[in-house]
C-alpha positions in Angstrom: 9.5 -155.3 161.1 6.0 -156.9 160.6 3.6 -155.1 164.0 0.0 -156.8 164.5 -1.7 -154.6 167.2 -4.7 -155.6 168.4 -5.8 -157.1 165.4 -8.9 -159.0 165.7 -11.7 -160.1 163.1 -15.2 -161.3 163.1 -17.6 -162.7 160.4 -21.0 -162.8 160.5 -23.6 -166.5 160.6 -27.0 -167.2 161.3 -27.5 -163.3 162.1 -24.8 -163.6 164.5 -21.5 -162.0 164.6 -18.7 -165.0 165.6 -14.8 -163.8 166.9 -12.0 -165.5 164.5 -9.5 -163.5 165.9 -9.5 -161.6 168.8 -7.3 -158.7 170.0 -3.8 -160.1 168.1 -0.7 -158.7 170.0 2.6 -159.7 168.2 5.8 -158.5 166.3 7.7 -160.2 164.0 11.1 -159.4 163.7 13.1 -159.8 160.3 15.4 -162.5 159.6 13.1 -164.7 162.2 11.2 -167.7 162.0 7.7 -168.0 163.2 5.8 -171.0 163.2 2.3 -170.8 164.5 0.6 -173.7 165.7 -2.1 -174.9 168.3 -5.8 -176.4 167.7 -7.7 -176.8 164.8 -9.7 -173.7 163.7 -8.2 -171.9 166.1 -7.7 -169.2 163.8 -3.8 -169.4 162.6 -4.9 -169.7 158.8 -7.1 -166.6 159.2 -4.6 -164.5 161.3 -2.2 -165.4 157.9 -4.5 -164.4 154.7 -6.1 -161.2 157.2 -1.9 -161.1 157.2 -1.9 -161.1 153.7 -5.4 -159.1 152.4 -7.0 -161.5 151.7 -9.5 -161.2 154.7 -10.6 -157.8 156.2 -9.1 -156.6 159.8 -12.5 -155.9 161.8 -10.4 -153.9 163.9 -7.2 -153.0 164.9 -4.2 -152.4 163.0 -1.3 -154.0 160.8 2.2 -152.3 159.9 5.0 -153.1 157.8 8.3 -151.3 158.6 6.7 -149.0 160.6 4.0 -147.9 157.6 0.3 -148.5 158.4 -1.3 -151.3 155.2 -4.5 -152.0 156.9 -6.4 -150.9 154.2 -4.6 -151.7 151.6 -5.5 -154.9 149.5 -4.1 -158.2 148.8 -1.8 -156.6 145.4 -1.3 -153.8 147.0 0.4 -155.7 150.2 2.4 -157.8 147.6 3.6 -155.2 146.0 4.6 -154.2 150.2 6.5 -157.5 149.9 3.6 -159.8 151.5 3.5 -163.9 150.1 1.3 -165.7 150.7 1.5 -170.0 149.6 -1.5 -172.1 150.2 -2.4 -174.7 151.5 -4.7 -175.3 148.1 -2.4 -173.2 145.6 -4.4 -172.0 142.3 -3.6 -174.0 139.3 -3.0 -172.0 135.6 -3.7 -173.5 132.7 -2.2 -172.6 129.5 1.1 -171.2 131.9 4.6 -173.6 132.4 6.8 -174.1 135.5 9.9 -172.2 134.1 7.2 -168.9 132.8 5.4 -169.1 136.3 8.9 -168.4 138.3 10.0 -166.4 136.0 7.3 -164.1 136.4 7.7 -164.8 140.4 11.8 -163.9 140.0 12.2 -160.5 141.2 15.9 -160.7 139.8 17.3 -162.0 136.6 20.2 -163.7 138.9 17.5 -166.3 140.1 18.3 -170.1 138.6 15.2 -171.6 138.7 16.7 -174.8 137.9 17.7 -174.8 141.4 14.4 -173.4 143.0 12.9 -176.6 141.8 15.9 -178.8 143.1 15.2 -176.6 146.0 11.6 -177.8 146.6 12.1 -181.4 146.0 11.2 -181.5 142.2 13.8 -182.5 139.5 14.2 -179.3 137.0 14.2 -181.6 133.9 10.7 -183.4 134.5 9.0 -179.9 135.6 10.2 -176.9 134.4 8.2 -177.5 130.4 5.1 -178.6 132.7 1.9 -176.7 132.3 1.3 -175.9 135.6 -2.5 -177.0 136.1 -4.8 -180.6 136.8 -1.5 -183.1 135.5 -0.1 -181.7 138.2 -1.1 -183.4 141.8 -1.1 -181.4 144.8 2.0 -182.0 146.4 4.2 -180.7 143.1 1.6 -177.8 143.1 2.2 -176.9 146.9 5.8 -177.8 146.5 5.5 -174.9 142.9 3.8 -172.4 145.0 6.8 -172.9 147.4 9.1 -172.0 145.4 7.5 -169.0 143.8 7.5 -167.5 147.2 11.7 -168.1 147.0 11.6 -166.6 144.0 10.9 -163.2 145.4 12.8 -160.7 147.7 10.0 -161.3 150.2 9.9 -158.7 153.5 7.0 -161.2 154.3 6.9 -164.9 153.5 4.0 -166.6 154.6 3.5 -170.4 154.6 0.2 -172.3 155.4 1.6 -175.9 156.2 3.8 -176.4 153.1 4.7 -179.9 154.3 0.7 -181.0 153.4 0.7 -183.6 150.2 4.7 -183.6 150.6 6.7 -187.0 150.2 9.7 -187.5 153.1 12.3 -187.8 151.4 10.8 -183.9 149.7 9.5 -182.1 153.2 13.6 -183.3 154.0 14.4 -180.9 151.5 12.1 -178.5 152.1 13.3 -177.6 156.2 16.6 -177.4 154.4 14.9 -175.0 152.1 13.9 -173.1 155.2 17.1 -173.2 157.5 18.6 -172.1 154.5 15.6 -169.3 154.2 16.1 -167.6 157.3 19.9 -167.9 157.3 20.6 -166.0 154.1 17.6 -163.5 153.9 16.3 -160.7 156.0 13.1 -162.0 155.6 10.1 -162.3 158.4 9.0 -166.4 157.8 5.8 -167.1 158.6 5.3 -170.8 158.7 1.7 -172.9 160.5 2.4 -176.5 161.1 1.8 -179.2 163.2 5.4 -181.3 162.5 7.4 -180.8 165.3 10.7 -180.8 162.9 9.3 -177.0 161.1 8.8 -176.3 164.9 12.1 -177.4 165.7 13.1 -174.2 162.9 11.6 -171.7 164.4 13.4 -168.9 166.7 9.8 -167.9 168.4 6.4 -170.2 168.4 3.3 -169.0 168.7 0.5 -171.1 169.9 -2.9 -169.2 168.8 -6.3 -170.9 170.5 -9.8 -169.7 170.3 -8.6 -166.5 168.1 -6.4 -165.5 170.8 -2.6 -165.8 170.9 -2.0 -168.2 174.0 1.3 -168.1 174.1 4.7 -167.1 172.6 7.5 -169.6 173.6 10.8 -171.2 172.4 11.0 -173.9 170.2 12.5 -175.9 173.2 9.4 -176.1 175.5 6.8 -176.4 172.8 8.5 -179.5 171.7 8.6 -180.5 175.8 5.0 -180.3 176.4 4.4 -182.8 173.3 6.5 -185.7 174.6 4.9 -184.3 177.5 1.3 -185.0 175.7 3.1 -189.1 174.8 4.0 -186.9 171.1 0.2 -185.4 171.0 0.1 -182.0 168.5 -3.6 -181.7 168.2 -4.5 -179.2 170.7 -7.4 -180.9 172.0 -8.2 -183.1 174.9 -7.4 -186.7 173.9 -6.6 -188.5 176.8 -2.7 -188.6 175.5 -1.5 -185.9 178.8 -4.1 -182.7 178.5 -4.7 -180.0 176.4 -2.2 -177.7 174.3 
């Protein structure tokens, strides 16, 4: 279980403190999929990066299976079993796709070709490609997600995994998340505005202005989206109010 207690994050700009996250309290269980949604600038990516250790919390506590990991850095948290898929993945000049996935895999029995297939890529076309600028943003995103799938993680964080992915590949990605949630003892946290991602969630967490506005079911959140005429922007836009 991942537990956040009174987690806050502040940054300083022009000699002023800005609250990015304010007293976040969450209990995220194993073998459950959580979707985090809400307006842009609400703190969703910052929360994920704070869990991963990319950002250091100003105050509060992060517990993983009862162990305090608040002061662990990103490398130590990765060793504890937390993984993160960025919105804009890194490129690795001189490393091939099969090498990257082999490095990520903790089990020698992991099938690299199946990992690529799971994210909508033909293994024959990609397994010997370099992880560099020759790959499009969408291709790189899918390869990074494959590296997350290769690991036996306690917590898997995905920051808008649908970004830059075509519809066919997105369908495969949704199936991959379904299988991951069904077959692994992993806490899956996905930041997304996509209705099909929200529909996978065991619980939906709405984050706005750095605060947890609501923890609800996918049925309730999808009903809100329908009420707002399909708008999931989270801002007053004339389509039925605010999200």
